[in-house]
MIKOLMI-475118 format. One record per residue (C-alpha): residue number from 1; x, y, z; residue in three letters. Coordinates in nm, 4 decimals. Last residue first. Example, Ala and Ser with C-alpha at 12.3 -4.5 7.8 and 13.67 -1.06 7.14 Angstrom:
<site><nr>2</nr><u>1.3670</u><v>-0.1060</v><w>0.7140</w><rest>SER</rest></site>
<site><nr>1</nr><u>1.2300</u><v>-0.4500</v><w>0.7800</w><rest>ALA</rest></site>
***
This chain:
<site><nr>272</nr><u>0.3484</u><v>29.4653</v><w>10.3128</w><rest>VAL</rest></site>
<site><nr>271</nr><u>0.3712</u><v>29.0942</v><w>10.4005</w><rest>SER</rest></site>
<site><nr>270</nr><u>0.0980</u><v>28.9734</v><w>10.6326</w><rest>LYS</rest></site>
<site><nr>269</nr><u>-0.1043</u><v>28.7852</v><w>10.3740</w><rest>ASP</rest></site>
<site><nr>268</nr><u>-0.4636</u><v>28.7619</v><w>10.4971</w><rest>LEU</rest></site>
<site><nr>267</nr><u>-0.5897</u><v>29.0035</v><w>10.2327</w><rest>TYR</rest></site>
<site><nr>266</nr><u>-0.4280</u><v>28.8176</v><w>9.9469</w><rest>ARG</rest></site>
<site><nr>265</nr><u>-0.1365</u><v>28.9041</v><w>9.7223</w><rest>GLU</rest></site>
<site><nr>264</nr><u>-0.1606</u><v>28.8471</v><w>9.3458</w><rest>THR</rest></site>
<site><nr>263</nr><u>-0.3558</u><v>29.1601</v><w>9.2602</w><rest>ALA</rest></site>
<site><nr>262</nr><u>-0.1640</u><v>29.3323</v><w>8.9815</w><rest>TYR</rest></site>
<site><nr>261</nr><u>-0.1664</u><v>29.0200</v><w>8.7634</w><rest>GLY</rest></site>
<site><nr>260</nr><u>-0.2986</u><v>29.2054</v><w>8.4588</w><rest>LYS</rest></site>
<site><nr>259</nr><u>-0.6295</u><v>29.0156</v><w>8.4483</w><rest>ALA</rest></site>
<site><nr>258</nr><u>-0.6819</u><v>29.0367</v><w>8.8228</w><rest>ARG</rest></site>
<site><nr>257</nr><u>-0.6071</u><v>29.4090</v><w>8.8415</w><rest>ARG</rest></site>
<site><nr>256</nr><u>-0.8203</u><v>29.4688</v><w>8.5297</w><rest>VAL</rest></site>
<site><nr>255</nr><u>-1.1296</u><v>29.2909</v><w>8.6626</w><rest>ILE</rest></site>
<site><nr>254</nr><u>-1.1178</u><v>29.4421</v><w>9.0110</w><rest>ILE</rest></site>
<site><nr>253</nr><u>-1.0404</u><v>29.7852</v><w>8.8671</w><rest>MET</rest></site>
<site><nr>252</nr><u>-1.3339</u><v>29.7665</v><w>8.6250</w><rest>ALA</rest></site>
<site><nr>251</nr><u>-1.5745</u><v>29.6826</v><w>8.9070</w><rest>VAL</rest></site>
<site><nr>250</nr><u>-1.4410</u><v>29.9752</v><w>9.1116</w><rest>ALA</rest></site>
<site><nr>249</nr><u>-1.4661</u><v>30.2176</v><w>8.8179</w><rest>GLY</rest></site>
<site><nr>248</nr><u>-1.8195</u><v>30.1135</v><w>8.7266</w><rest>LEU</rest></site>
<site><nr>247</nr><u>-1.9376</u><v>30.1518</v><w>9.0853</w><rest>ILE</rest></site>
<site><nr>246</nr><u>-1.7440</u><v>30.4750</v><w>9.1359</w><rest>LEU</rest></site>
<site><nr>245</nr><u>-1.8793</u><v>30.6360</v><w>8.8175</w><rest>VAL</rest></site>
<site><nr>244</nr><u>-2.2356</u><v>30.5403</v><w>8.9101</w><rest>VAL</rest></site>
<site><nr>243</nr><u>-2.1919</u><v>30.6789</v><w>9.2602</w><rest>SER</rest></site>
<site><nr>242</nr><u>-2.0405</u><v>31.0014</v><w>9.1255</w><rest>ILE</rest></site>
<site><nr>241</nr><u>-2.3481</u><v>31.0624</v><w>8.9104</w><rest>ALA</rest></site>
<site><nr>240</nr><u>-2.5790</u><v>30.9819</v><w>9.2008</w><rest>GLN</rest></site>
<site><nr>239</nr><u>-2.3902</u><v>31.2129</v><w>9.4364</w><rest>ALA</rest></site>
<site><nr>238</nr><u>-2.4002</u><v>31.4999</v><w>9.1846</w><rest>MET</rest></site>
<site><nr>237</nr><u>-2.7724</u><v>31.4816</v><w>9.1236</w><rest>ARG</rest></site>
<site><nr>236</nr><u>-2.8496</u><v>31.5462</v><w>8.7574</w><rest>LEU</rest></site>
<site><nr>235</nr><u>-3.1555</u><v>31.7488</v><w>8.6617</w><rest>LEU</rest></site>
<site><nr>234</nr><u>-3.0763</u><v>32.1203</v><w>8.6533</w><rest>GLU</rest></site>
<site><nr>233</nr><u>-2.6989</u><v>32.1141</v><w>8.6260</w><rest>GLY</rest></site>
<site><nr>232</nr><u>-2.4836</u><v>31.9042</v><w>8.8556</w><rest>LEU</rest></site>
<site><nr>231</nr><u>-2.6871</u><v>31.9291</v><w>9.1728</w><rest>MET</rest></site>
<site><nr>230</nr><u>-2.5941</u><v>31.8939</v><w>9.5377</w><rest>LEU</rest></site>
<site><nr>229</nr><u>-2.8877</u><v>31.7139</v><w>9.6890</w><rest>SER</rest></site>
<site><nr>228</nr><u>-3.1040</u><v>31.8759</v><w>9.9556</w><rest>ASP</rest></site>
<site><nr>227</nr><u>-3.4387</u><v>31.7071</v><w>9.8865</w><rest>THR</rest></site>
<site><nr>226</nr><u>-3.3335</u><v>31.3472</v><w>9.9310</w><rest>ARG</rest></site>
<site><nr>225</nr><u>-3.5169</u><v>31.0465</v><w>9.7924</w><rest>LEU</rest></site>
<site><nr>224</nr><u>-3.2930</u><v>30.9886</v><w>9.4888</w><rest>GLY</rest></site>
<site><nr>223</nr><u>-2.9918</u><v>31.0188</v><w>9.7161</w><rest>GLU</rest></site>
<site><nr>222</nr><u>-3.1038</u><v>30.7059</v><w>9.8977</w><rest>VAL</rest></site>
<site><nr>221</nr><u>-3.0945</u><v>30.5068</v><w>9.5733</w><rest>PHE</rest></site>
<site><nr>220</nr><u>-2.7488</u><v>30.6164</v><w>9.4604</w><rest>PHE</rest></site>
<site><nr>219</nr><u>-2.6091</u><v>30.6101</v><w>9.8156</w><rest>ARG</rest></site>
<site><nr>218</nr><u>-2.6973</u><v>30.2448</v><w>9.8560</w><rest>GLY</rest></site>
<site><nr>217</nr><u>-2.5250</u><v>30.1438</v><w>9.5332</w><rest>ILE</rest></site>
<site><nr>216</nr><u>-2.2271</u><v>30.3694</v><w>9.6106</w><rest>SER</rest></site>
<site><nr>215</nr><u>-2.1733</u><v>30.2186</v><w>9.9554</w><rest>TYR</rest></site>
<site><nr>214</nr><u>-2.1687</u><v>29.8646</v><w>9.8225</w><rest>TRP</rest></site>
<site><nr>213</nr><u>-1.9429</u><v>29.9377</v><w>9.5240</w><rest>ILE</rest></site>
<site><nr>212</nr><u>-1.6884</u><v>30.1453</v><w>9.7159</w><rest>VAL</rest></site>
<site><nr>211</nr><u>-1.6862</u><v>29.8915</v><w>9.9994</w><rest>TYR</rest></site>
<site><nr>210</nr><u>-1.6267</u><v>29.6116</v><w>9.7502</w><rest>SER</rest></site>
<site><nr>209</nr><u>-1.3317</u><v>29.8143</v><w>9.6182</w><rest>LEU</rest></site>
<site><nr>208</nr><u>-1.1931</u><v>29.8295</v><w>9.9714</w><rest>PHE</rest></site>
<site><nr>207</nr><u>-1.2404</u><v>29.4558</v><w>10.0178</w><rest>ILE</rest></site>
<site><nr>206</nr><u>-1.0872</u><v>29.4003</v><w>9.6741</w><rest>GLU</rest></site>
<site><nr>205</nr><u>-0.7610</u><v>29.5799</v><w>9.7382</w><rest>GLY</rest></site>
<site><nr>204</nr><u>-0.5573</u><v>29.2683</v><w>9.8162</w><rest>ARG</rest></site>
<site><nr>203</nr><u>-0.7107</u><v>28.9586</v><w>9.6657</w><rest>ARG</rest></site>
<site><nr>202</nr><u>-0.9934</u><v>28.8138</v><w>9.8658</w><rest>LEU</rest></site>
<site><nr>201</nr><u>-0.9328</u><v>28.6084</v><w>10.1782</w><rest>ASN</rest></site>
<site><nr>200</nr><u>-1.2924</u><v>28.4903</v><w>10.2190</w><rest>VAL</rest></site>
<site><nr>199</nr><u>-1.2548</u><v>28.5478</v><w>10.5928</w><rest>LYS</rest></site>
<site><nr>198</nr><u>-1.2054</u><v>28.9212</v><w>10.5402</w><rest>ARG</rest></site>
<site><nr>197</nr><u>-1.5223</u><v>28.9209</v><w>10.3313</w><rest>LEU</rest></site>
<site><nr>196</nr><u>-1.7277</u><v>28.8702</v><w>10.6481</w><rest>SER</rest></site>
<site><nr>195</nr><u>-1.6037</u><v>29.1991</v><w>10.7945</w><rest>ILE</rest></site>
<site><nr>194</nr><u>-1.6963</u><v>29.3662</v><w>10.4653</w><rest>LEU</rest></site>
<site><nr>193</nr><u>-2.0479</u><v>29.2232</v><w>10.4692</w><rest>LEU</rest></site>
<site><nr>192</nr><u>-2.1141</u><v>29.3172</v><w>10.8329</w><rest>ILE</rest></site>
<site><nr>191</nr><u>-1.9965</u><v>29.6720</v><w>10.7646</w><rest>PHE</rest></site>
<site><nr>190</nr><u>-2.2133</u><v>29.6874</v><w>10.4522</w><rest>GLY</rest></site>
<site><nr>189</nr><u>-2.5176</u><v>29.5882</v><w>10.6558</w><rest>LEU</rest></site>
<site><nr>188</nr><u>-2.4326</u><v>29.8726</v><w>10.8921</w><rest>ILE</rest></site>
<site><nr>187</nr><u>-2.3951</u><v>30.1002</v><w>10.5897</w><rest>ASN</rest></site>
<site><nr>186</nr><u>-2.7418</u><v>30.0148</v><w>10.4615</w><rest>TRP</rest></site>
<site><nr>185</nr><u>-2.8822</u><v>30.0831</v><w>10.8087</w><rest>LEU</rest></site>
<site><nr>184</nr><u>-2.7172</u><v>30.4258</v><w>10.8187</w><rest>SER</rest></site>
<site><nr>183</nr><u>-2.8312</u><v>30.5051</v><w>10.4649</w><rest>GLU</rest></site>
<site><nr>182</nr><u>-3.1956</u><v>30.4325</v><w>10.5388</w><rest>TYR</rest></site>
<site><nr>181</nr><u>-3.1700</u><v>30.6116</v><w>10.8732</w><rest>LEU</rest></site>
<site><nr>180</nr><u>-3.0320</u><v>30.9356</v><w>10.7246</w><rest>PHE</rest></site>
<site><nr>179</nr><u>-3.3067</u><v>30.9055</v><w>10.4640</w><rest>THR</rest></site>
<site><nr>178</nr><u>-3.5671</u><v>30.9564</v><w>10.7347</w><rest>PRO</rest></site>
<site><nr>177</nr><u>-3.8374</u><v>31.0477</v><w>10.4768</w><rest>HIS</rest></site>
<site><nr>176</nr><u>-4.0103</u><v>31.3677</v><w>10.5873</w><rest>TYR</rest></site>
<site><nr>175</nr><u>-4.2952</u><v>31.4882</v><w>10.8089</w><rest>TYR</rest></site>
<site><nr>174</nr><u>-4.4375</u><v>31.8399</v><w>10.7749</w><rest>ALA</rest></site>
<site><nr>173</nr><u>-4.4884</u><v>32.1621</v><w>10.9709</w><rest>GLY</rest></site>
<site><nr>172</nr><u>-4.1393</u><v>32.3038</v><w>10.9633</w><rest>ASN</rest></site>
<site><nr>171</nr><u>-3.9728</u><v>31.9692</v><w>11.0303</w><rest>ILE</rest></site>
<site><nr>170</nr><u>-4.1371</u><v>31.6618</v><w>11.1797</w><rest>TYR</rest></site>
<site><nr>169</nr><u>-3.8680</u><v>31.3978</v><w>11.1190</w><rest>MET</rest></site>
<site><nr>168</nr><u>-3.7528</u><v>31.4455</v><w>11.4768</w><rest>GLN</rest></site>
<site><nr>167</nr><u>-4.0934</u><v>31.3296</v><w>11.5961</w><rest>ASN</rest></site>
<site><nr>166</nr><u>-4.0768</u><v>31.0076</v><w>11.3944</w><rest>ILE</rest></site>
<site><nr>165</nr><u>-3.7265</u><v>30.9360</v><w>11.5213</w><rest>ILE</rest></site>
<site><nr>164</nr><u>-3.8243</u><v>30.9951</v><w>11.8851</w><rest>PHE</rest></site>
<site><nr>163</nr><u>-4.1353</u><v>30.7778</v><w>11.8462</w><rest>GLU</rest></site>
<site><nr>162</nr><u>-3.9355</u><v>30.4721</v><w>11.7484</w><rest>PRO</rest></site>
<site><nr>161</nr><u>-3.9888</u><v>30.3575</v><w>11.3891</w><rest>LEU</rest></site>
<site><nr>160</nr><u>-4.2271</u><v>30.0759</v><w>11.3045</w><rest>PHE</rest></site>
<site><nr>159</nr><u>-4.2100</u><v>30.1612</v><w>10.9306</w><rest>LEU</rest></site>
<site><nr>158</nr><u>-4.5892</u><v>30.1899</v><w>10.9420</w><rest>ASN</rest></site>
<site><nr>157</nr><u>-4.5463</u><v>30.4760</v><w>11.1906</w><rest>GLU</rest></site>
<site><nr>156</nr><u>-4.3430</u><v>30.6658</v><w>10.9323</w><rest>LEU</rest></site>
<site><nr>155</nr><u>-4.6120</u><v>30.6288</v><w>10.6659</w><rest>PHE</rest></site>
<site><nr>154</nr><u>-4.8824</u><v>30.7240</v><w>10.9172</w><rest>THR</rest></site>
<site><nr>153</nr><u>-4.6918</u><v>31.0434</v><w>10.9958</w><rest>ARG</rest></site>
<site><nr>152</nr><u>-4.7234</u><v>31.1340</v><w>10.6307</w><rest>THR</rest></site>
<site><nr>151</nr><u>-4.4407</u><v>31.1845</v><w>10.3826</w><rest>VAL</rest></site>
<site><nr>150</nr><u>-4.2467</u><v>31.4826</v><w>10.2453</w><rest>GLU</rest></site>
<site><nr>149</nr><u>-3.9263</u><v>31.4250</v><w>10.0528</w><rest>SER</rest></site>
<site><nr>148</nr><u>-3.6045</u><v>31.3005</v><w>10.2020</w><rest>GLY</rest></site>
<site><nr>147</nr><u>-3.3841</u><v>31.4106</v><w>10.4876</w><rest>HIS</rest></site>
<site><nr>146</nr><u>-3.0219</u><v>31.5251</v><w>10.4753</w><rest>ALA</rest></site>
<site><nr>145</nr><u>-3.0967</u><v>31.7630</v><w>10.7629</w><rest>GLU</rest></site>
<site><nr>144</nr><u>-3.2828</u><v>31.7586</v><w>11.0937</w><rest>GLN</rest></site>
<site><nr>143</nr><u>-2.9626</u><v>31.8561</v><w>11.2789</w><rest>ASN</rest></site>
<site><nr>142</nr><u>-2.9941</u><v>31.5610</v><w>11.5172</w><rest>ILE</rest></site>
<site><nr>141</nr><u>-3.0653</u><v>31.3264</v><w>11.2270</w><rest>PHE</rest></site>
<site><nr>140</nr><u>-2.7710</u><v>31.4614</v><w>11.0288</w><rest>ASN</rest></site>
<site><nr>139</nr><u>-2.5484</u><v>31.3732</v><w>11.3236</w><rest>GLY</rest></site>
<site><nr>138</nr><u>-2.7080</u><v>31.0308</v><w>11.3103</w><rest>TRP</rest></site>
<site><nr>137</nr><u>-2.5512</u><v>30.9908</v><w>10.9674</w><rest>ARG</rest></site>
<site><nr>136</nr><u>-2.2112</u><v>30.9844</v><w>11.1376</w><rest>GLY</rest></site>
<site><nr>135</nr><u>-2.2721</u><v>30.6435</v><w>11.2929</w><rest>ILE</rest></site>
<site><nr>134</nr><u>-2.3279</u><v>30.4692</v><w>10.9598</w><rest>ALA</rest></site>
<site><nr>133</nr><u>-2.0406</u><v>30.6662</v><w>10.8055</w><rest>GLN</rest></site>
<site><nr>132</nr><u>-1.8053</u><v>30.5537</v><w>11.0806</w><rest>GLY</rest></site>
<site><nr>131</nr><u>-1.9147</u><v>30.1955</v><w>11.0171</w><rest>LEU</rest></site>
<site><nr>130</nr><u>-1.8441</u><v>30.2429</v><w>10.6459</w><rest>ILE</rest></site>
<site><nr>129</nr><u>-1.4954</u><v>30.3752</v><w>10.7143</w><rest>ILE</rest></site>
<site><nr>128</nr><u>-1.4080</u><v>30.1112</v><w>10.9725</w><rest>SER</rest></site>
<site><nr>127</nr><u>-1.5092</u><v>29.8307</v><w>10.7371</w><rest>PRO</rest></site>
<site><nr>126</nr><u>-1.2857</u><v>29.9826</v><w>10.4640</w><rest>ALA</rest></site>
<site><nr>125</nr><u>-0.9804</u><v>30.0595</v><w>10.6811</w><rest>ALA</rest></site>
<site><nr>124</nr><u>-0.8158</u><v>29.7191</v><w>10.6594</w><rest>ILE</rest></site>
<site><nr>123</nr><u>-0.8723</u><v>29.6983</v><w>10.2851</w><rest>ASP</rest></site>
<site><nr>122</nr><u>-0.7487</u><v>30.0540</v><w>10.2297</w><rest>ALA</rest></site>
<site><nr>121</nr><u>-0.4274</u><v>30.0003</v><w>10.4250</w><rest>LEU</rest></site>
<site><nr>120</nr><u>-0.3610</u><v>29.6771</v><w>10.2381</w><rest>GLN</rest></site>
<site><nr>119</nr><u>-0.4304</u><v>29.8508</v><w>9.9089</w><rest>TRP</rest></site>
<site><nr>118</nr><u>-0.1876</u><v>30.1294</v><w>9.9948</w><rest>PHE</rest></site>
<site><nr>117</nr><u>0.0839</u><v>29.8712</v><w>10.0570</w><rest>SER</rest></site>
<site><nr>116</nr><u>0.3665</u><v>29.9904</v><w>10.2792</w><rest>ILE</rest></site>
<site><nr>115</nr><u>0.6742</u><v>30.1999</v><w>10.2081</w><rest>ASN</rest></site>
<site><nr>114</nr><u>0.5943</u><v>30.4499</v><w>10.4848</w><rest>ARG</rest></site>
<site><nr>113</nr><u>0.6113</u><v>30.7485</v><w>10.2466</w><rest>LYS</rest></site>
<site><nr>112</nr><u>0.4246</u><v>30.5624</v><w>9.9736</w><rest>LYS</rest></site>
<site><nr>111</nr><u>0.1565</u><v>30.4527</v><w>10.2195</w><rest>ALA</rest></site>
<site><nr>110</nr><u>0.1135</u><v>30.8099</v><w>10.3440</w><rest>PHE</rest></site>
<site><nr>109</nr><u>0.0786</u><v>30.9421</v><w>9.9878</w><rest>ILE</rest></site>
<site><nr>108</nr><u>-0.1943</u><v>30.6885</v><w>9.9124</w><rest>PHE</rest></site>
<site><nr>107</nr><u>-0.3639</u><v>30.7437</v><w>10.2488</w><rest>ALA</rest></site>
<site><nr>106</nr><u>-0.3790</u><v>31.1206</v><w>10.1911</w><rest>THR</rest></site>
<site><nr>105</nr><u>-0.5227</u><v>31.0772</v><w>9.8422</w><rest>ILE</rest></site>
<site><nr>104</nr><u>-0.7814</u><v>30.8366</v><w>9.9808</w><rest>VAL</rest></site>
<site><nr>103</nr><u>-0.8641</u><v>31.0739</v><w>10.2681</w><rest>SER</rest></site>
<site><nr>102</nr><u>-0.9200</u><v>31.3772</v><w>10.0460</w><rest>GLY</rest></site>
<site><nr>101</nr><u>-1.1364</u><v>31.1978</v><w>9.7922</w><rest>ILE</rest></site>
<site><nr>100</nr><u>-1.3308</u><v>31.0210</v><w>10.0649</w><rest>LEU</rest></site>
<site><nr>99</nr><u>-1.4019</u><v>31.3462</v><w>10.2482</w><rest>ALA</rest></site>
<site><nr>98</nr><u>-1.5259</u><v>31.5116</v><w>9.9292</w><rest>GLY</rest></site>
<site><nr>97</nr><u>-1.7511</u><v>31.2148</v><w>9.8627</w><rest>HIS</rest></site>
<site><nr>96</nr><u>-1.8801</u><v>31.2407</v><w>10.2190</w><rest>ILE</rest></site>
<site><nr>95</nr><u>-1.9993</u><v>31.5963</v><w>10.1652</w><rest>ALA</rest></site>
<site><nr>94</nr><u>-1.9981</u><v>31.8363</v><w>10.4582</w><rest>ILE</rest></site>
<site><nr>93</nr><u>-2.2817</u><v>32.0824</v><w>10.4952</w><rest>GLY</rest></site>
<site><nr>92</nr><u>-2.4154</u><v>32.0870</v><w>10.8457</w><rest>GLY</rest></site>
<site><nr>91</nr><u>-2.4590</u><v>32.3867</v><w>11.0745</w><rest>HIS</rest></site>
<site><nr>90</nr><u>-2.1776</u><v>32.2417</v><w>11.2842</w><rest>TRP</rest></site>
<site><nr>89</nr><u>-1.9609</u><v>32.2942</v><w>10.9749</w><rest>ILE</rest></site>
<site><nr>88</nr><u>-1.9545</u><v>32.6665</v><w>11.0448</w><rest>LYS</rest></site>
<site><nr>87</nr><u>-1.6344</u><v>32.7543</v><w>10.8566</w><rest>ILE</rest></site>
<site><nr>86</nr><u>-1.8070</u><v>32.8603</v><w>10.5353</w><rest>ILE</rest></site>
<site><nr>85</nr><u>-2.0926</u><v>33.0392</v><w>10.7115</w><rest>GLU</rest></site>
<site><nr>84</nr><u>-1.8980</u><v>33.3645</v><w>10.7468</w><rest>GLY</rest></site>
<site><nr>83</nr><u>-1.8740</u><v>33.3804</v><w>10.3680</w><rest>PRO</rest></site>
<site><nr>82</nr><u>-2.2497</u><v>33.4393</v><w>10.3350</w><rest>ASN</rest></site>
<site><nr>81</nr><u>-2.3052</u><v>33.5868</v><w>9.9878</w><rest>GLU</rest></site>
<site><nr>80</nr><u>-2.0345</u><v>33.3755</v><w>9.8261</w><rest>ALA</rest></site>
<site><nr>79</nr><u>-2.1490</u><v>33.0929</v><w>10.0491</w><rest>TYR</rest></site>
<site><nr>78</nr><u>-2.4959</u><v>33.0801</v><w>9.8937</w><rest>PHE</rest></site>
<site><nr>77</nr><u>-2.3876</u><v>33.0942</v><w>9.5282</w><rest>GLU</rest></site>
<site><nr>76</nr><u>-2.0982</u><v>32.8638</v><w>9.6104</w><rest>TRP</rest></site>
<site><nr>75</nr><u>-2.3166</u><v>32.5687</v><w>9.7011</w><rest>GLN</rest></site>
<site><nr>74</nr><u>-2.1276</u><v>32.3201</v><w>9.4819</w><rest>PHE</rest></site>
<site><nr>73</nr><u>-1.7914</u><v>32.4602</v><w>9.5835</w><rest>ILE</rest></site>
<site><nr>72</nr><u>-1.8959</u><v>32.4814</v><w>9.9488</w><rest>VAL</rest></site>
<site><nr>71</nr><u>-1.9815</u><v>32.1114</v><w>9.9601</w><rest>TYR</rest></site>
<site><nr>70</nr><u>-1.6493</u><v>31.9967</v><w>9.8126</w><rest>TYR</rest></site>
<site><nr>69</nr><u>-1.4580</u><v>32.2373</v><w>10.0350</w><rest>LEU</rest></site>
<site><nr>68</nr><u>-1.6355</u><v>32.1033</v><w>10.3424</w><rest>ARG</rest></site>
<site><nr>67</nr><u>-1.5528</u><v>31.7424</v><w>10.2602</w><rest>ALA</rest></site>
<site><nr>66</nr><u>-1.1976</u><v>31.8412</v><w>10.1593</w><rest>SER</rest></site>
<site><nr>65</nr><u>-1.1383</u><v>32.0177</v><w>10.4914</w><rest>LEU</rest></site>
<site><nr>64</nr><u>-1.2930</u><v>31.7398</v><w>10.6980</w><rest>ILE</rest></site>
<site><nr>63</nr><u>-1.0948</u><v>31.4759</v><w>10.5067</w><rest>ALA</rest></site>
<site><nr>62</nr><u>-0.7713</u><v>31.6749</v><w>10.5392</w><rest>ILE</rest></site>
<site><nr>61</nr><u>-0.8251</u><v>31.7185</v><w>10.9141</w><rest>PRO</rest></site>
<site><nr>60</nr><u>-0.8966</u><v>31.3460</v><w>10.9606</w><rest>ILE</rest></site>
<site><nr>59</nr><u>-0.6397</u><v>31.2032</v><w>10.7171</w><rest>ALA</rest></site>
<site><nr>58</nr><u>-0.3273</u><v>31.3630</v><w>10.8595</w><rest>TRP</rest></site>
<site><nr>57</nr><u>-0.3455</u><v>31.2591</v><w>11.2243</w><rest>LEU</rest></site>
<site><nr>56</nr><u>-0.5453</u><v>30.9606</v><w>11.1028</w><rest>MET</rest></site>
<site><nr>55</nr><u>-0.2416</u><v>30.8142</v><w>10.9274</w><rest>LEU</rest></site>
<site><nr>54</nr><u>-0.0308</u><v>30.8297</v><w>11.2424</w><rest>ASP</rest></site>
<site><nr>53</nr><u>-0.2980</u><v>30.6500</v><w>11.4452</w><rest>ALA</rest></site>
<site><nr>52</nr><u>-0.3379</u><v>30.4038</v><w>11.1603</w><rest>PHE</rest></site>
<site><nr>51</nr><u>0.0295</u><v>30.3050</v><w>11.1514</w><rest>THR</rest></site>
<site><nr>50</nr><u>0.1096</u><v>30.3209</v><w>11.5252</w><rest>GLU</rest></site>
<site><nr>49</nr><u>0.0945</u><v>29.9476</v><w>11.5877</w><rest>LYS</rest></site>
<site><nr>48</nr><u>0.3227</u><v>29.8607</v><w>11.2962</w><rest>PRO</rest></site>
<site><nr>47</nr><u>0.1379</u><v>29.6532</v><w>11.0347</w><rest>LEU</rest></site>
<site><nr>46</nr><u>0.1325</u><v>29.2747</v><w>11.0626</w><rest>GLY</rest></site>
<site><nr>45</nr><u>-0.2250</u><v>29.1963</v><w>10.9634</w><rest>ARG</rest></site>
<site><nr>44</nr><u>-0.3303</u><v>29.1458</v><w>11.3230</w><rest>ARG</rest></site>
<site><nr>43</nr><u>-0.1796</u><v>29.4836</v><w>11.4127</w><rest>GLU</rest></site>
<site><nr>42</nr><u>-0.3786</u><v>29.6494</v><w>11.1347</w><rest>GLY</rest></site>
<site><nr>41</nr><u>-0.6956</u><v>29.4805</v><w>11.2557</w><rest>GLU</rest></site>
<site><nr>40</nr><u>-0.6588</u><v>29.6349</v><w>11.5989</w><rest>ARG</rest></site>
<site><nr>39</nr><u>-0.5666</u><v>29.9761</v><w>11.4632</w><rest>MET</rest></site>
<site><nr>38</nr><u>-0.8552</u><v>29.9734</v><w>11.2145</w><rest>ALA</rest></site>
<site><nr>37</nr><u>-1.1112</u><v>29.8878</v><w>11.4822</w><rest>LEU</rest></site>
<site><nr>36</nr><u>-0.9845</u><v>30.1587</v><w>11.7168</w><rest>ILE</rest></site>
<site><nr>35</nr><u>-0.9758</u><v>30.4166</v><w>11.4376</w><rest>LEU</rest></site>
<site><nr>34</nr><u>-1.3334</u><v>30.3480</v><w>11.3276</w><rest>ALA</rest></site>
<site><nr>33</nr><u>-1.4555</u><v>30.3758</v><w>11.6865</w><rest>LEU</rest></site>
<site><nr>32</nr><u>-1.2857</u><v>30.7128</v><w>11.7279</w><rest>ALA</rest></site>
<site><nr>31</nr><u>-1.4072</u><v>30.8459</v><w>11.3918</w><rest>ILE</rest></site>
<site><nr>30</nr><u>-1.7681</u><v>30.7481</v><w>11.4597</w><rest>GLY</rest></site>
<site><nr>29</nr><u>-1.7558</u><v>30.9000</v><w>11.8070</w><rest>LEU</rest></site>
<site><nr>28</nr><u>-1.6131</u><v>31.2230</v><w>11.6664</w><rest>GLY</rest></site>
<site><nr>27</nr><u>-1.8920</u><v>31.2452</v><w>11.4096</w><rest>ILE</rest></site>
<site><nr>26</nr><u>-2.1451</u><v>31.1914</v><w>11.6896</w><rest>ILE</rest></site>
<site><nr>25</nr><u>-1.9889</u><v>31.4539</v><w>11.9150</w><rest>VAL</rest></site>
<site><nr>24</nr><u>-1.9587</u><v>31.7013</v><w>11.6276</w><rest>GLY</rest></site>
<site><nr>23</nr><u>-2.3264</u><v>31.6758</v><w>11.5380</w><rest>TYR</rest></site>
<site><nr>22</nr><u>-2.4216</u><v>31.6735</v><w>11.9058</w><rest>TRP</rest></site>
<site><nr>21</nr><u>-2.2891</u><v>32.0279</v><w>11.9277</w><rest>HIS</rest></site>
<site><nr>20</nr><u>-2.0422</u><v>32.1477</v><w>12.1907</w><rest>VAL</rest></site>
<site><nr>19</nr><u>-2.0674</u><v>32.5160</v><w>12.2756</w><rest>THR</rest></site>
<site><nr>18</nr><u>-1.7851</u><v>32.7015</v><w>12.4459</w><rest>ILE</rest></site>
<site><nr>17</nr><u>-1.8519</u><v>33.0686</v><w>12.5305</w><rest>PRO</rest></site>
<site><nr>16</nr><u>-1.9672</u><v>32.9756</v><w>12.8800</w><rest>GLY</rest></site>
<site><nr>15</nr><u>-1.9764</u><v>32.5989</v><w>12.9018</w><rest>LEU</rest></site>
<site><nr>14</nr><u>-2.2545</u><v>32.4661</v><w>12.6799</w><rest>SER</rest></site>
<site><nr>13</nr><u>-2.3032</u><v>32.0945</v><w>12.6171</w><rest>LEU</rest></site>
<site><nr>12</nr><u>-2.4826</u><v>31.8676</v><w>12.3722</w><rest>ALA</rest></site>
<site><nr>11</nr><u>-2.6361</u><v>32.1379</v><w>12.1547</w><rest>VAL</rest></site>
<site><nr>10</nr><u>-2.8587</u><v>32.0075</v><w>11.8737</w><rest>PRO</rest></site>
<site><nr>9</nr><u>-3.1591</u><v>32.0053</v><w>12.1109</w><rest>ASP</rest></site>
<site><nr>8</nr><u>-3.4059</u><v>31.7471</v><w>11.9850</w><rest>LEU</rest></site>
<site><nr>7</nr><u>-3.7015</u><v>31.8901</v><w>11.7970</w><rest>PRO</rest></site>
<site><nr>6</nr><u>-4.0175</u><v>31.9831</v><w>11.9883</w><rest>GLN</rest></site>
<site><nr>5</nr><u>-4.3521</u><v>31.8312</v><w>11.9010</w><rest>ILE</rest></site>
<site><nr>4</nr><u>-4.6443</u><v>32.0099</v><w>12.0739</w><rest>THR</rest></site>
<site><nr>3</nr><u>-4.7939</u><v>32.1614</v><w>11.7576</w><rest>ASP</rest></site>
<site><nr>2</nr><u>-4.7835</u><v>31.8216</v><w>11.5919</w><rest>GLU</rest></site>
<site><nr>1</nr><u>-5.0391</u><v>31.6856</v><w>11.8385</w><rest>MET</rest></site>
***
């Protein structure tokens, strides 16, 4: 049976020299949906209508660049020998932590320039970010990357997965953990949680920090199953180390900002 399994075509459309990959289509879909949600919520919270559209003009290219740069740095041995591969992001190889670093720095500078609250921007964007991540993981699915260790077909069938997912997890003669799916589902739950937290009216910044905590917890455990982790030395997985730092840092920020009186405004306050 396995001999007849064919992977999904990673190419969505070919027009002469132009090739559109599903990876890019899916990432683009995630970004578009995230932007629409953020724009709508931003208007409800009293921000100018164009705020998130303007922010994304800067944040998207910087996030892609920083995500790729982050990955290339930690895979430099390969890219030093294959420099032509550096720009080929459709082959995979962008790191979400790199994207987050670039986009957070961009949003901070943007907020300062526009004289609006960075924390308000971050709170509004947090559900959009995690939803975009949930969608984006399906790009990894199409590329048959970011998977976990080897498992049996029976294991996958016992998870009650659709046949197309099971078949796509058959890679080079073996089946693998669909870690893309684990993380995608975790992020969808996170999206629901963050949307719900809006009604709680937390202090400004705490929805974003809750996103950091939620995502990092899931990423820590999923990363432990993956076989393509960026490593920090021989034993330590970079994403797990960063996840621990982010969890501790976000918890500490919530405590300190409350204790020092830095978080007096609430999410539902419209003032910026």
